[in-house]
TORPA-4810 file (N, C-alpha, C, O; in nm, 3 decimals):
<nodes>
NODE_1_14.099_7.615_12.483_14.060_7.762_12.506_13.904_7.766_12.488_13.850_7.732_12.383_M
NODE_2_13.843_7.805_12.585_13.682_7.852_12.567_13.649_7.964_12.480_13.709_8.072_12.481_R
NODE_3_13.552_7.932_12.406_13.507_8.057_12.312_13.443_8.150_12.400_13.366_8.101_12.482_T
NODE_4_13.462_8.281_12.400_13.384_8.382_12.492_13.258_8.374_12.465_13.229_8.322_12.358_P
NODE_5_13.173_8.412_12.535_13.010_8.414_12.541_12.963_8.588_12.526_12.971_8.674_12.614_V
NODE_6_12.914_8.602_12.381_12.884_8.724_12.373_12.752_8.736_12.364_12.676_8.651_12.317_S
NODE_7_12.707_8.895_12.433_12.543_8.885_12.396_12.493_8.895_12.280_12.564_8.948_12.195_P
NODE_8_12.356_8.849_12.243_12.298_8.837_12.126_12.323_8.947_12.020_12.284_9.063_12.036_R
NODE_9_12.384_8.907_11.922_12.375_9.021_11.811_12.486_9.100_11.816_12.491_9.202_11.747_G
NODE_10_12.612_9.053_11.917_12.764_9.130_11.931_12.841_9.031_11.896_12.820_8.915_11.929_V
NODE_11_12.936_9.069_11.826_13.040_8.971_11.814_13.165_9.044_11.872_13.190_9.164_11.855_L
NODE_12_13.241_8.953_11.945_13.363_8.988_12.030_13.496_8.925_11.941_13.475_8.819_11.883_R
NODE_13_13.601_8.973_11.932_13.712_8.920_11.883_13.778_8.830_11.942_13.820_8.864_12.053_P
NODE_14_13.803_8.731_11.911_13.861_8.578_11.989_14.005_8.554_11.923_14.048_8.550_11.808_T
NODE_15_14.072_8.539_12.080_14.215_8.531_12.051_14.275_8.394_11.964_14.236_8.277_11.974_A
NODE_16_14.376_8.447_11.881_14.429_8.326_11.779_14.486_8.238_11.889_14.559_8.280_11.979_I
NODE_17_14.443_8.097_11.872_14.531_8.009_11.932_14.673_7.977_11.929_14.723_7.962_11.818_P
NODE_18_14.744_7.965_12.026_14.898_7.948_12.024_14.929_7.816_11.945_14.882_7.710_11.987_R
NODE_19_15.001_7.819_11.837_15.070_7.682_11.799_15.115_7.590_11.879_15.182_7.621_11.978_R
NODE_20_15.088_7.473_11.852_15.115_7.365_11.945_15.248_7.295_11.880_15.291_7.333_11.772_G
NODE_21_15.302_7.201_11.946_15.430_7.145_11.900_15.383_7.081_11.774_15.270_7.037_11.752_K
NODE_22_15.493_7.082_11.690_15.480_7.014_11.556_15.384_7.068_11.453_15.348_7.004_11.354_G
NODE_23_15.345_7.196_11.485_15.230_7.237_11.387_15.304_7.376_11.307_15.378_7.462_11.352_T
NODE_24_15.258_7.359_11.193_15.318_7.485_11.105_15.235_7.628_11.150_15.118_7.631_11.188_Q
NODE_25_15.318_7.735_11.138_15.255_7.882_11.150_15.099_7.861_11.100_15.070_7.797_10.999_P
NODE_26_15.004_7.927_11.187_14.869_7.958_11.098_14.803_7.847_11.096_14.697_7.845_11.034_G
NODE_27_14.849_7.725_11.164_14.760_7.573_11.111_14.708_7.560_11.264_14.784_7.582_11.358_V
NODE_28_14.582_7.526_11.281_14.514_7.488_11.381_14.541_7.328_11.408_14.570_7.250_11.317_L
NODE_29_14.530_7.294_11.533_14.554_7.172_11.560_14.417_7.083_11.545_14.319_7.127_11.606_T
NODE_30_14.402_6.977_11.479_14.273_6.928_11.448_14.220_6.873_11.569_14.299_6.815_11.644_P
NODE_31_14.108_6.881_11.598_14.012_6.823_11.726_14.013_6.924_11.841_13.944_6.908_11.942_G
NODE_32_14.102_7.039_11.821_14.063_7.138_11.937_13.935_7.188_11.934_13.871_7.177_11.829_T
NODE_33_13.873_7.254_12.055_13.737_7.308_12.054_13.729_7.440_11.960_13.631_7.469_11.891_P
NODE_34_13.847_7.513_11.968_13.847_7.625_11.888_13.859_7.600_11.726_13.804_7.682_11.652_H
NODE_35_13.921_7.502_11.676_13.895_7.442_11.528_13.768_7.400_11.506_13.724_7.431_11.396_N
NODE_36_13.695_7.338_11.578_13.563_7.289_11.560_13.477_7.390_11.553_13.401_7.385_11.456_R
NODE_37_13.463_7.504_11.643_13.384_7.640_11.606_13.442_7.715_11.497_13.375_7.808_11.454_A
NODE_38_13.553_7.692_11.447_13.583_7.786_11.338_13.481_7.798_11.202_13.447_7.903_11.147_L
NODE_39_13.451_7.691_11.172_13.352_7.688_11.065_13.231_7.769_11.090_13.195_7.849_11.003_P
NODE_40_13.168_7.758_11.193_13.046_7.812_11.236_13.081_7.967_11.268_12.994_8.050_11.241_E
NODE_41_13.161_7.995_11.305_13.213_8.145_11.345_13.230_8.242_11.196_13.198_8.360_11.189_R
NODE_42_13.283_8.169_11.091_13.335_8.196_10.978_13.201_8.231_10.898_13.183_8.336_10.837_A
NODE_43_13.102_8.119_10.909_12.961_8.117_10.819_12.888_8.260_10.913_12.833_8.349_10.849_A
NODE_44_12.896_8.266_11.040_12.825_8.373_11.097_12.886_8.488_11.029_12.819_8.552_10.948_E
NODE_45_12.993_8.516_11.052_13.062_8.640_10.985_13.012_8.678_10.837_12.958_8.785_10.808_Y
NODE_46_13.041_8.563_10.740_12.968_8.578_10.614_12.809_8.606_10.583_12.760_8.660_10.484_L
NODE_47_12.743_8.551_10.698_12.580_8.601_10.686_12.574_8.754_10.729_12.502_8.828_10.662_R
NODE_48_12.641_8.804_10.830_12.647_8.936_10.862_12.697_9.026_10.762_12.629_9.122_10.725_R
NODE_49_12.811_9.002_10.717_12.886_9.077_10.610_12.780_9.088_10.470_12.775_9.186_10.395_D
NODE_50_12.699_8.966_10.455_12.615_8.972_10.346_12.490_9.065_10.368_12.440_9.137_10.282_K
NODE_51_12.440_9.049_10.527_12.340_9.130_10.561_12.349_9.303_10.526_12.266_9.382_10.481_Y
NODE_52_12.514_9.320_10.577_12.542_9.464_10.570_12.541_9.528_10.426_12.511_9.645_10.400_I
NODE_53_12.584_9.416_10.325_12.590_9.470_10.188_12.443_9.499_10.132_12.412_9.591_10.056_N
NODE_54_12.364_9.406_10.183_12.192_9.434_10.136_12.173_9.568_10.153_12.149_9.647_10.062_I
NODE_55_12.187_9.598_10.297_12.154_9.708_10.354_12.211_9.805_10.279_12.128_9.885_10.236_L
NODE_56_12.344_9.829_10.244_12.421_9.933_10.187_12.374_9.969_10.065_12.348_10.084_10.029_C
NODE_57_12.362_9.841_9.986_12.356_9.836_9.828_12.202_9.855_9.788_12.160_9.936_9.706_N
NODE_58_12.122_9.757_9.869_11.999_9.762_9.809_11.878_9.846_9.912_11.757_9.827_9.901_C
NODE_59_11.922_9.914_9.982_11.836_9.972_10.071_11.815_10.079_10.006_11.845_10.072_9.887_G
NODE_60_11.754_10.217_10.059_11.698_10.325_10.000_11.815_10.421_9.937_11.861_10.514_10.004_M
NODE_61_11.854_10.396_9.819_11.972_10.429_9.757_11.944_10.606_9.698_12.031_10.689_9.677_S
NODE_62_11.803_10.621_9.682_11.791_10.776_9.655_11.720_10.819_9.753_11.655_10.742_9.824_Q
NODE_63_11.723_10.968_9.773_11.644_11.054_9.851_11.521_11.106_9.753_11.536_11.178_9.654_S
NODE_64_11.418_11.062_9.793_11.286_11.078_9.709_11.201_11.194_9.775_11.215_11.197_9.897_L
NODE_65_11.121_11.284_9.726_11.049_11.392_9.789_10.943_11.459_9.708_10.975_11.501_9.597_A
NODE_66_10.843_11.472_9.744_10.723_11.537_9.645_10.657_11.611_9.716_10.549_11.567_9.758_R
NODE_67_10.703_11.757_9.755_10.601_11.848_9.859_10.567_11.958_9.749_10.649_12.028_9.690_L
NODE_68_10.409_11.957_9.734_10.359_12.066_9.656_10.333_12.176_9.783_10.286_12.157_9.895_L
NODE_69_10.383_12.297_9.719_10.349_12.425_9.782_10.304_12.525_9.694_10.349_12.562_9.586_V
NODE_70_10.185_12.571_9.776_10.121_12.704_9.686_10.166_12.810_9.783_10.140_12.811_9.903_H
NODE_71_10.252_12.916_9.705_10.319_13.046_9.759_10.231_13.162_9.711_10.179_13.160_9.599_L
NODE_72_10.219_13.235_9.773_10.158_13.366_9.744_10.227_13.469_9.796_10.275_13.460_9.909_V
NODE_73_10.242_13.587_9.717_10.297_13.728_9.815_10.241_13.841_9.689_10.214_13.818_9.571_F
NODE_74_10.238_13.968_9.767_10.193_14.078_9.683_10.294_14.165_9.638_10.408_14.130_9.668_S
NODE_75_10.281_14.266_9.576_10.363_14.372_9.551_10.387_14.432_9.675_10.330_14.382_9.773_T
NODE_76_10.483_14.558_9.697_10.482_14.627_9.800_10.357_14.715_9.809_10.320_14.785_9.716_K
NODE_77_10.297_14.707_9.925_10.186_14.802_9.948_10.069_14.773_9.876_9.971_14.847_9.870_N
NODE_78_10.084_14.631_9.806_9.973_14.603_9.703_9.947_14.690_9.572_9.842_14.682_9.507_R
NODE_79_10.042_14.765_9.544_10.019_14.855_9.425_10.010_14.786_9.300_10.093_14.700_9.270_V
NODE_80_9.906_14.821_9.217_9.868_14.736_9.101_9.998_14.732_8.990_9.975_14.769_8.874_A
NODE_81_10.110_14.696_9.022_10.210_14.727_8.921_10.197_14.628_8.786_10.240_14.655_8.674_F
NODE_82_10.119_14.496_8.830_10.093_14.422_8.716_9.976_14.428_8.664_9.924_14.325_8.621_L
NODE_83_9.914_14.546_8.660_9.818_14.591_8.581_9.791_14.547_8.441_9.694_14.480_8.406_Q
NODE_84_9.934_14.612_8.328_9.923_14.566_8.203_9.917_14.396_8.176_9.988_14.320_8.240_P
NODE_85_9.833_14.356_8.084_9.852_14.205_8.086_9.966_14.152_8.016_10.004_14.036_8.033_Q
NODE_86_10.034_14.249_7.919_10.148_14.179_7.882_10.278_14.178_7.997_10.373_14.102_7.982_Q
NODE_87_10.270_14.247_8.080_10.391_14.289_8.181_10.342_14.176_8.283_10.439_14.141_8.351_L
NODE_88_10.243_14.117_8.314_10.199_14.022_8.416_10.204_13.903_8.325_10.217_13.797_8.386_R
NODE_89_10.196_13.893_8.197_10.225_13.732_8.137_10.388_13.713_8.150_10.440_13.604_8.173_S
NODE_90_10.458_13.830_8.132_10.590_13.819_8.094_10.670_13.785_8.238_10.771_13.715_8.236_E
NODE_91_10.617_13.839_8.361_10.643_13.800_8.516_10.627_13.682_8.533_10.715_13.610_8.580_V
NODE_92_10.481_13.628_8.488_10.457_13.479_8.535_10.553_13.377_8.431_10.585_13.265_8.471_H
NODE_93_10.587_13.416_8.324_10.664_13.320_8.263_10.809_13.334_8.286_10.895_13.263_8.236_A
NODE_94_10.831_13.451_8.383_11.004_13.474_8.413_10.992_13.393_8.535_11.091_13.321_8.550_Y
NODE_95_10.912_13.382_8.620_10.886_13.306_8.768_10.891_13.178_8.742_10.960_13.109_8.817_V
NODE_96_10.818_13.113_8.626_10.817_12.966_8.585_10.971_12.930_8.561_11.031_12.837_8.616_T
NODE_97_11.023_13.016_8.472_11.190_12.979_8.450_11.244_12.968_8.576_11.294_12.862_8.613_A
NODE_98_11.241_13.061_8.643_11.308_13.069_8.796_11.283_12.946_8.856_11.377_12.872_8.883_T
NODE_99_11.147_12.909_8.884_11.124_12.772_8.945_11.200_12.648_8.882_11.246_12.559_8.952_L
NODE_100_11.210_12.650_8.734_11.255_12.525_8.683_11.415_12.538_8.718_11.481_12.437_8.740_R
NODE_101_11.481_12.686_8.721_11.619_12.686_8.729_11.670_12.613_8.893_11.777_12.570_8.936_A
NODE_102_11.557_12.626_8.938_11.588_12.598_9.095_11.546_12.430_9.123_11.544_12.376_9.233_L
NODE_103_11.519_12.377_9.012_11.482_12.218_9.012_11.339_12.217_9.099_11.307_12.123_9.172_D
NODE_104_11.287_12.293_9.086_11.130_12.295_9.138_11.037_12.305_9.041_11.026_12.405_8.970_C
NODE_105_10.965_12.204_9.032_10.860_12.172_8.918_10.741_12.275_8.925_10.658_12.263_9.014_E
NODE_106_10.732_12.372_8.835_10.635_12.471_8.811_10.497_12.397_8.782_10.488_12.335_8.676_P
NODE_107_10.403_12.400_8.859_10.284_12.348_8.829_10.170_12.431_8.763_10.104_12.398_8.665_V
NODE_108_10.160_12.563_8.846_10.066_12.651_8.788_10.147_12.785_8.855_10.215_12.780_8.958_Q
NODE_109_10.122_12.912_8.767_10.166_13.049_8.814_10.063_13.127_8.751_10.033_13.121_8.632_V
NODE_110_10.001_13.215_8.853_9.914_13.304_8.799_9.906_13.400_8.912_9.984_13.401_9.008_G
NODE_111_9.783_13.498_8.889_9.786_13.615_8.974_9.687_13.740_8.930_9.590_13.726_8.855_G
NODE_112_9.716_13.826_8.971_9.629_13.956_8.935_9.739_14.058_8.946_9.859_14.035_8.960_V
NODE_113_9.673_14.189_8.937_9.746_14.311_8.910_9.840_14.343_9.042_9.931_14.425_9.037_S
NODE_114_9.809_14.273_9.155_9.871_14.303_9.283_9.947_14.187_9.344_10.018_14.206_9.443_D
NODE_115_9.937_14.088_9.299_9.994_13.943_9.379_9.994_13.841_9.289_9.918_13.841_9.192_H
NODE_116_10.080_13.749_9.312_10.087_13.611_9.249_10.057_13.490_9.324_10.042_13.482_9.446_V
NODE_117_10.051_13.395_9.235_10.057_13.278_9.319_10.133_13.176_9.237_10.151_13.182_9.115_H
NODE_118_10.179_13.073_9.329_10.274_12.972_9.263_10.252_12.849_9.326_10.259_12.829_9.448_L
NODE_119_10.223_12.763_9.235_10.213_12.613_9.286_10.318_12.541_9.217_10.334_12.538_9.095_L
NODE_120_10.390_12.481_9.308_10.512_12.388_9.241_10.567_12.301_9.342_10.541_12.304_9.462_F
NODE_121_10.649_12.217_9.278_10.667_12.095_9.344_10.880_12.156_9.429_10.984_12.175_9.366_G
NODE_122_10.856_12.164_9.562_10.972_12.196_9.627_11.094_12.109_9.624_11.092_12.000_9.681_L
NODE_123_11.217_12.158_9.551_11.318_12.080_9.534_11.367_12.037_9.697_11.350_12.105_9.799_S
NODE_124_11.442_11.884_9.683_11.489_11.863_9.796_11.612_11.907_9.830_11.678_11.866_9.926_R
NODE_125_11.647_11.997_9.745_11.811_12.057_9.776_11.800_12.192_9.790_11.905_12.256_9.794_T
NODE_126_11.682_12.257_9.799_11.684_12.386_9.838_11.572_12.429_9.923_11.463_12.372_9.919_V
NODE_127_11.595_12.525_9.996_11.481_12.552_10.118_11.375_12.653_10.063_11.398_12.737_9.977_S
NODE_128_11.257_12.633_10.125_11.179_12.729_10.058_11.176_12.899_10.085_11.092_12.967_10.027_L
NODE_129_11.249_12.943_10.152_11.306_13.068_10.197_11.416_13.109_10.076_11.420_13.222_10.026_A
NODE_130_11.494_13.008_10.042_11.567_13.052_9.948_11.493_13.026_9.800_11.545_13.096_9.713_D
NODE_131_11.413_12.965_9.766_11.344_12.960_9.640_11.250_13.110_9.659_11.247_13.180_9.557_V
NODE_132_11.177_13.159_9.775_11.138_13.262_9.780_11.245_13.397_9.741_11.215_13.487_9.662_V
NODE_133_11.338_13.389_9.795_11.448_13.497_9.797_11.476_13.506_9.650_11.485_13.624_9.615_K
NODE_134_11.498_13.397_9.526_11.552_13.432_9.427_11.461_13.461_9.345_11.487_13.545_9.259_Q
NODE_135_11.313_13.392_9.352_11.215_13.444_9.280_11.197_13.588_9.279_11.192_13.652_9.174_V
NODE_136_11.186_13.644_9.400_11.148_13.768_9.423_11.273_13.858_9.377_11.248_13.965_9.322_K
NODE_137_11.397_13.822_9.394_11.521_13.923_9.348_11.516_13.913_9.197_11.505_14.017_9.132_T
NODE_138_11.522_13.799_9.140_11.543_13.780_8.998_11.406_13.877_8.912_11.415_13.963_8.824_S
NODE_139_11.289_13.822_8.979_11.171_13.907_8.872_11.151_14.054_8.913_11.089_14.133_8.842_S
NODE_140_11.210_14.091_9.040_11.253_14.239_9.069_11.319_14.313_8.961_11.275_14.411_8.902_T
NODE_141_11.429_14.255_8.944_11.534_14.276_8.877_11.470_14.290_8.708_11.487_14.395_8.646_K
NODE_142_11.414_14.201_8.661_11.368_14.189_8.538_11.245_14.323_8.514_11.249_14.388_8.409_M
NODE_143_11.174_14.342_8.588_11.075_14.435_8.619_11.115_14.577_8.593_11.068_14.654_8.509_I
NODE_144_11.217_14.600_8.686_11.287_14.744_8.692_11.322_14.753_8.552_11.282_14.853_8.492_R
NODE_145_11.391_14.663_8.487_11.483_14.649_8.365_11.361_14.703_8.260_11.397_14.742_8.149_E
NODE_146_11.264_14.705_8.283_11.175_14.734_8.165_11.095_14.863_8.208_10.992_14.898_8.150_K
NODE_147_11.151_14.932_8.316_11.125_15.085_8.297_11.032_15.099_8.461_10.974_15.204_8.491_G
NODE_148_11.034_14.981_8.549_10.921_15.007_8.675_11.016_15.022_8.774_11.036_14.927_8.850_H
NODE_149_11.086_15.141_8.788_11.191_15.111_8.882_11.159_15.139_9.041_11.242_15.127_9.131_H
NODE_150_11.026_15.176_9.056_10.981_15.194_9.184_10.909_15.049_9.240_10.835_15.039_9.338_A
NODE_151_10.952_14.944_9.152_10.865_14.825_9.196_10.956_14.766_9.278_11.079_14.778_9.282_F
NODE_152_10.863_14.686_9.358_10.917_14.594_9.482_10.822_14.490_9.529_10.704_14.523_9.542_S
NODE_153_10.860_14.362_9.559_10.762_14.293_9.624_10.748_14.299_9.773_10.821_14.370_9.842_W
NODE_154_10.640_14.212_9.826_10.629_14.264_9.990_10.761_14.194_10.043_10.832_14.129_9.967_Q
NODE_155_10.789_14.210_10.176_10.885_14.133_10.219_10.836_13.995_10.256_10.917_13.906_10.234_T
NODE_156_10.715_13.959_10.311_10.693_13.866_10.353_10.604_13.761_10.263_10.589_13.803_10.148_G
NODE_157_10.554_13.658_10.285_10.469_13.569_10.194_10.389_13.472_10.284_10.407_13.451_10.404_Y
NODE_158_10.281_13.410_10.187_10.228_13.270_10.254_10.270_13.172_10.180_10.291_13.193_10.061_G
NODE_159_10.288_13.051_10.231_10.341_12.927_10.175_10.234_12.823_10.265_10.221_12.821_10.387_A
NODE_160_10.169_12.748_10.172_10.087_12.644_10.205_10.114_12.515_10.153_10.147_12.512_10.034_F
NODE_161_10.108_12.405_10.216_10.115_12.269_10.151_9.992_12.244_10.122_9.889_12.289_10.172_S
NODE_162_10.018_12.122_9.982_9.880_12.115_9.915_9.914_11.954_9.896_10.021_11.912_9.854_V
NODE_163_9.827_11.892_9.926_9.819_11.733_9.888_9.811_11.712_9.736_9.779_11.801_9.658_S
NODE_164_9.841_11.593_9.705_9.834_11.548_9.542_9.672_11.561_9.513_9.618_11.639_9.434_E
NODE_165_9.617_11.471_9.593_9.469_11.466_9.587_9.379_11.636_9.557_9.280_11.660_9.488_S
NODE_166_9.454_11.718_9.632_9.398_11.864_9.620_9.459_11.937_9.491_9.399_12.039_9.460_N
NODE_167_9.573_11.901_9.408_9.649_11.979_9.329_9.537_12.055_9.216_9.544_12.168_9.168_K
NODE_168_9.450_11.965_9.197_9.359_12.027_9.045_9.293_12.137_9.120_9.279_12.243_9.060_S
NODE_169_9.244_12.126_9.258_9.158_12.244_9.293_9.217_12.347_9.291_9.166_12.451_9.247_A
NODE_170_9.370_12.338_9.349_9.454_12.454_9.379_9.502_12.512_9.215_9.540_12.630_9.217_V
NODE_171_9.504_12.466_9.118_9.537_12.460_8.978_9.391_12.561_8.948_9.398_12.681_8.921_I
NODE_172_9.313_12.513_8.954_9.174_12.590_8.903_9.165_12.728_8.971_9.130_12.831_8.912_D
NODE_173_9.203_12.720_9.113_9.204_12.849_9.167_9.303_12.950_9.133_9.286_13.071_9.146_Y
NODE_174_9.397_12.898_9.093_9.513_13.010_9.032_9.476_13.046_8.915_9.491_13.160_8.873_I
NODE_175_9.423_12.953_8.850_9.383_12.999_8.660_9.225_13.118_8.718_9.197_13.221_8.656_I
NODE_176_9.182_13.091_8.785_9.055_13.166_8.807_9.088_13.293_8.904_8.997_13.342_8.970_N
NODE_177_9.187_13.331_8.909_9.192_13.445_8.995_9.123_13.591_8.978_9.081_13.662_9.069_Q
NODE_178_9.120_13.616_8.836_9.048_13.723_8.778_8.916_13.727_8.839_8.877_13.825_8.902_E
NODE_179_8.841_13.615_8.818_8.700_13.617_8.860_8.699_13.608_9.004_8.606_13.668_9.059_M
NODE_180_8.788_13.542_9.081_8.785_13.518_9.223_8.794_13.653_9.306_8.745_13.668_9.418_H
NODE_181_8.866_13.750_9.233_8.888_13.871_9.293_8.801_13.979_9.245_8.820_14.093_9.288_H
NODE_182_8.720_13.958_9.170_8.598_14.003_9.180_8.522_14.069_9.286_8.489_14.187_9.295_R
NODE_183_8.497_13.947_9.381_8.440_13.935_9.478_8.509_13.948_9.641_8.446_13.961_9.745_K
NODE_184_8.661_13.941_9.624_8.737_13.929_9.740_8.854_14.013_9.728_8.902_14.020_9.615_M
NODE_185_8.917_14.086_9.829_9.024_14.154_9.805_9.136_14.041_9.818_9.105_13.922_9.813_T
NODE_186_9.270_14.085_9.836_9.405_14.017_9.866_9.410_13.983_10.018_9.452_13.879_10.068_F
NODE_187_9.364_14.079_10.074_9.367_14.079_10.214_9.259_13.969_10.273_9.281_13.894_10.367_Q
NODE_188_9.154_13.978_10.206_9.050_13.895_10.278_9.091_13.733_10.185_9.035_13.638_10.240_E
NODE_189_9.166_13.698_10.075_9.220_13.610_10.036_9.299_13.549_10.133_9.268_13.443_10.188_E
NODE_190_9.405_13.614_10.156_9.511_13.556_10.262_9.429_13.524_10.403_9.445_13.416_10.460_I
NODE_191_9.351_13.611_10.449_9.301_13.597_10.583_9.231_13.422_10.547_9.264_13.321_10.609_R
NODE_192_9.154_13.425_10.457_9.094_13.303_10.451_9.189_13.166_10.437_9.162_13.056_10.486_A
NODE_193_9.295_13.196_10.366_9.393_13.078_10.354_9.465_13.060_10.438_9.524_12.952_10.439_L
NODE_194_9.488_13.151_10.537_9.568_13.126_10.662_9.467_13.035_10.782_9.499_12.944_10.859_L
NODE_195_9.327_13.108_10.756_9.222_13.033_10.857_9.222_12.912_10.805_9.236_12.828_10.894_T
NODE_196_9.211_12.859_10.677_9.205_12.750_10.636_9.303_12.640_10.670_9.284_12.521_10.693_K
NODE_197_9.402_12.704_10.668_9.534_12.611_10.719_9.558_12.602_10.865_9.635_12.516_10.906_H
NODE_198_9.504_12.678_10.942_9.496_12.667_11.072_9.637_12.735_11.116_9.712_12.689_11.202_S
NODE_199_9.654_12.833_11.053_9.786_12.924_11.089_9.747_13.041_11.168_9.640_13.095_11.139_M
NODE_200_9.817_13.087_11.262_9.802_13.180_11.367_9.852_13.310_11.305_9.954_13.296_11.237_R
NODE_201_9.803_13.435_11.315_9.856_13.542_11.242_9.840_13.657_11.337_9.768_13.663_11.437_F
NODE_202_9.932_13.760_11.279_9.911_13.887_11.335_9.883_13.986_11.226_9.963_13.995_11.133_D
NODE_203_9.790_14.051_11.228_9.763_14.133_11.103_9.868_14.263_11.123_9.914_14.319_11.023_E
NODE_204_9.897_14.298_11.237_10.009_14.373_11.209_10.127_14.388_11.143_10.182_14.490_11.101_R
NODE_205_10.171_14.235_11.137_10.291_14.213_11.067_10.247_14.138_10.904_10.334_14.099_10.826_Y
NODE_206_10.127_14.131_10.880_10.109_14.064_10.765_10.124_14.124_10.645_10.167_14.074_10.541_V
NODE_207_10.079_14.253_10.668_10.067_14.348_10.549_10.198_14.431_10.534_10.234_14.493_10.634_W
NODE_208_10.270_14.439_10.426_10.348_14.543_10.393_10.383_14.573_10.243_10.455_14.669_10.214_D
</nodes>
């Protein structure tokens, strides 16, 4: 029986040869063409199985990610709710703890009386939108429990990718927010960030 010819890289099942006279079941008659090809075919199967096992077991066994995000958002209508230094520090600490709970590595959190800046590593198991929602919701509840019942964050936010090589510069930028905003308003800052990152925007829908 002639061995079927398969395209390169494709194995086709081969029919089991019929038992000849005087042979036991499952025993191939010595000297037949099929019997001579069996060791080569078996070796080919073994080689392919070994290759598949290598791909499955020694391939990329982990999903790894390192995405640094610079997140910025303000209070509702940019009201200076965070003017008291103690409240501001508590909010920054609370936001930092929330990021850790979401498996998002907090790198730097800061800001001034009417907005916050967050630099963090985005977890691969949670979306950016969910991070923003959790941070805003939990911190709003905390601030209102301290007696600021009218407090709200703005609905929108700005999120910008940060390279590892630029991380230190963004950390310094967040730390020096007080000095930075002696010369620039929040709106001017956001416009500059959006322009720097080549993001198109319509100012009718940016401020709330």
